[in-house]
N, C-alpha and C positions, 0 to 999 in steps of 0.2 A: 467921061472924065477918067483920067488915070493919075497914077502916083507921080509921074514925071511932071505933069501939069501943075500939081499942087506944090511940088518941090521947087519948080522954077520960079514960083511966086514968092518964095521966102527970101527976105532980105534982113540981115542983122537980127535974126531971131535969137532969143535967149536959149541957153542950154536945155532948159525944160520949160514948158508953158506954166508950170506950177511954181517956179521959183519966186515969183512976186505975189503969190496968193496967200501966204501965211499958212495957218494950219488948215488941213483938209476939212476938219469938223466945222470950222467957222465959215468955210466957203461953199460947201455943198448945200446950197439953198434948196428949198422944196422944189422949186421950178427946175433946177438943174438935175435933180434926182429923177423927176418925172420925164424930163427931156431925154436924159441918158437911157432910161428904161425903154424908150421907143426909137432911139436914134439908130439909123441903119447906115452901113458902110456904102458909100456912093460909087465905088469903083473897085476894080481888081477881082481877084479870085473869089473874094468873100463879098462881092457886091450884093446888096440887099439883106445881108445878115445883120442882126442887131449887134451893135458894138460890144455890149456886155457879154455876148455869146461868141465873140471872136476867139480863136485859139490863143492861149497865153503866149506861145512862142512868137506869133505874128505881132502881137501888141508889144512884146519886148523888142522885136526887130525894129518896129517903128520908133520905139524909144531910143534905140541905139543909133538909128539913121537920122532922127529928127522928125518931130511931128509937123504936119502941114500947118500953114498959117490959118488963122480964123477959127470959126466955131468947130469945124471938124478936128483941128489940132487940139483945141481945148477939151473937147469931148474924148478924144483918144488919150489925152493926158490924164483925165479923170478915170478913164477905163483902166489905164495902166496902174494908177495908184490903188484902185479898188481891187484889181486882180493881184497886185503885189501884196496886199494885206489880207487876201482870202475872203473878201466881202461880197463876192458875186451872188451868193445865195440870198442876200437881202433884197435883190432885185426880182426874185421869182414872183412875188405877188403883184409887182408893178408892171410886168411885161404885158404887152398887148396879146390878145388871144391869137392863136395860130390860125 
């Protein structure tokens, strides 16, 4: 899979996947936090890397270009919000062992 594949599937996407979510605190359910802690990038230069460990400039680039549709886009949006607020360290105890 590649970035172009995901982007071609987008139709009428909102500016950000978080705009309809309300506050981040109320939406980051326990399951989402655990899922994000082990969610891996499925394509590109960083394929196989945990989303939470992606370089911040890469996540910011995705934010400026638009997140893919579906779960990957939602997880990248959450990753962006977490990185923008400097909360990555909260995921250290939740990450799967290397």
